[in-house]
C-alpha positions in Angstrom: 3.2 27.8 -16.4 2.8 27.5 -12.6 6.0 26.9 -10.6 6.4 23.9 -8.3 6.1 26.3 -5.3 2.8 27.6 -6.5 1.5 24.2 -7.2 2.5 23.0 -3.7 0.7 25.9 -2.1 -2.4 25.1 -4.1 -2.1 21.4 -3.3 -1.9 22.2 0.4 -5.3 23.8 0.3 -6.8 21.0 -1.9 -5.4 18.4 0.5 -7.3 20.1 3.4 -10.4 20.2 1.3 -10.1 16.5 0.4 -9.4 15.3 3.9 -13.0 14.6 4.6 -13.2 12.5 1.4 -10.5 10.0 2.5 -7.2 11.7 1.7 -5.0 11.1 4.6 -1.6 12.4 5.8 0.3 9.7 4.0 -1.4 10.6 0.7 -0.3 14.2 1.2 3.3 13.1 1.7 3.1 10.9 -1.4 1.7 13.8 -3.4 4.4 16.2 -2.3 7.1 13.7 -3.2 5.4 13.0 -6.5 5.5 16.7 -7.4 9.1 17.2 -6.4 10.2 14.1 -8.4 8.0 14.4 -11.5 7.0 18.0 -11.8 3.8 20.1 -11.1 1.8 18.5 -13.9 2.4 15.0 -12.6 1.5 16.0 -9.1 -1.7 17.7 -10.1 -2.7 14.6 -12.1 -2.1 12.4 -9.1 -4.2 14.7 -6.9 -7.0 14.7 -9.5 -6.9 10.9 -9.6 -7.2 10.6 -5.8 -10.1 13.1 -5.8 -11.9 11.1 -8.5 -11.5 7.9 -6.5 -13.0 9.6 -3.4 -15.9 11.0 -5.4 -16.6 7.7 -7.2 -16.5 5.7 -3.9 -14.8 2.8 -5.6 -15.0 0.1 -3.0 -12.4 -2.2 -1.6 -13.9 -4.6 0.9 -15.3 -2.9 4.0 -13.3 -3.2 7.2 -13.7 -6.6 8.8 -15.6 -8.0 5.9 -14.4 -11.5 5.1 -13.5 -12.2 1.5 -11.6 -14.8 -0.5 -8.4 -14.5 -2.5 -6.8 -17.0 -4.8 -3.3 -17.6 -6.1 -3.8 -19.6 -9.3 -0.3 -19.4 -10.8 2.4 -19.2 -8.0 5.3 -16.8 -8.4 8.4 -16.1 -6.3 9.0 -13.3 -3.9 11.6 -11.7 -6.2 9.2 -11.9 -9.2 6.9 -9.6 -7.2 9.8 -7.1 -6.9 10.4 -7.3 -10.6 6.7 -7.0 -11.5 6.5 -3.9 -9.4 9.0 -2.2 -11.7 12.1 -2.3 -9.5 14.9 -2.4 -12.1 17.4 -3.6 -9.5 15.2 -6.5 -8.5 18.0 -9.0 -8.9 19.9 -7.2 -6.1 17.1 -7.9 -3.6 16.8 -10.8 -1.2 13.6 -12.6 -0.3 13.8 -14.2 3.2 10.3 -15.5 3.5 8.4 -18.7 2.4 7.6 -19.2 -1.2 4.2 -20.3 -2.4 4.6 -23.2 -4.7 1.0 -24.5 -5.2 -2.3 -22.8 -6.2 -4.4 -22.0 -3.1 -7.3 -20.0 -1.8 -7.6 -18.3 1.6 -10.0 -16.0 3.4 -9.0 -12.5 4.5 -10.2 -9.2 5.9 -9.0 -5.6 6.1 -8.5 -4.1 9.6 -7.3 -0.9 11.1 -5.1 -0.7 14.2 -4.6 3.0 14.8 -1.3 4.7 15.1 1.6 2.4 15.8 5.1 3.6 16.8 7.0 1.0 14.8 6.7 -2.2 12.7 7.0 -4.5 15.7 4.0 -2.7 17.3 2.1 -3.2 14.0 2.7 -7.0 14.0 1.8 -7.4 17.7 -1.5 -5.5 17.2 -2.4 -7.4 14.0 -2.0 -10.7 15.9 -5.2 -9.7 17.8 -7.2 -9.7 14.5 -5.8 -12.6 12.6 -2.7 -14.2 11.1 -0.3 -12.1 9.1 -0.4 -13.6 5.6 2.6 -14.2 3.3 3.3 -11.0 1.4 2.6 -12.7 -2.0 -1.1 -12.3 -1.2 -0.8 -8.6 -2.0 -0.6 -9.6 -5.7 -3.8 -11.6 -5.3 -5.5 -8.6 -3.6 -4.4 -6.2 -6.3 -5.7 -8.6 -9.0 -9.1 -9.1 -7.2 -9.5 -5.4 -6.5 -7.7 -3.5 -9.3 -9.5 -0.2 -8.7 -8.3 1.8 -5.6 -10.6 3.8 -3.4 -8.1 6.6 -2.6 -8.6 6.2 1.1 -5.1 5.2 2.2 -2.6 2.5 1.8 -3.1 -1.2 2.4 -0.2 -3.2 3.9 0.7 -6.8 4.4 3.0 -7.0 7.4 5.3 -9.6 6.1 8.8 -8.1 6.2 10.5 -10.7 4.1 12.0 -8.4 1.5 15.4 -6.8 1.8 16.5 -4.1 -0.7 20.0 -3.7 -2.2 21.0 -1.4 0.7 19.8 -3.7 3.4 16.5 -2.0 4.2 13.8 -4.4 5.2 10.5 -3.9 3.5 7.0 -5.3 3.3 4.5 -5.2 0.4 1.7 -2.8 0.2 -0.6 -0.9 -2.2 -0.7 2.9 -2.0 -3.8 5.1 -2.2 -3.5 5.3 -6.0 -3.5 1.5 -6.3 0.2 1.2 -7.0 2.0 -1.8 -5.5 5.4 -1.2 -3.9 7.5 -2.2 -0.9 7.5 0.0 2.1 10.4 0.3 4.6 9.7 -1.1 8.1 11.8 1.7 9.8 8.9 4.1 10.2 6.0 4.8 12.5 2.5 4.1 10.9 -0.4 6.5 11.1 -4.1 5.5 11.5 -4.7 5.8 7.8 -3.2 2.3 7.1 -5.4 -0.7 6.5 -3.9 -4.1 6.9 -4.7 -7.5 5.3 -5.0 -10.3 7.8 -5.8 -14.0 7.2 -9.0 -15.4 8.6 -8.7 -19.1 9.7 
């Protein structure tokens, strides 16, 4: 059986080969972490999944294409954390606005290039539309369940605070998995962002 080191070496080559198919630097970081945490087999499976997505060309909406999302059965901000599989969800805090009634809104995906920090992200996104409530990530995931493997999609609503005080926002990774990302990072140009269109 291949060792983790051998798999990581092979993965490095494969990531380079896949870069033209939509695998970006963040995907590589996620893959590296996935292998270390779950073992070579899990990491290899994750890489194959991303490669399949790139080859199939499964489509999220194109950049700047306007589309509609709906929340039919409202849910709370903390229910999102629980539904994402965080077992400590009761220790989180939600500081944003809840959605209490069914509603439909229009959105688009945009890119804003590399941004030094989360504040820069929100300022740049303001040029493209309104930052939606983070609950719309669940609606996006429901409307578009199949990922395209071409980078993460974020909703820049930093209304979630984890048990250790880290502020987070909801997103979907390249593999289509929902999670909450820390705001205390810079953000590369592989990110796509959901903005509301009035």
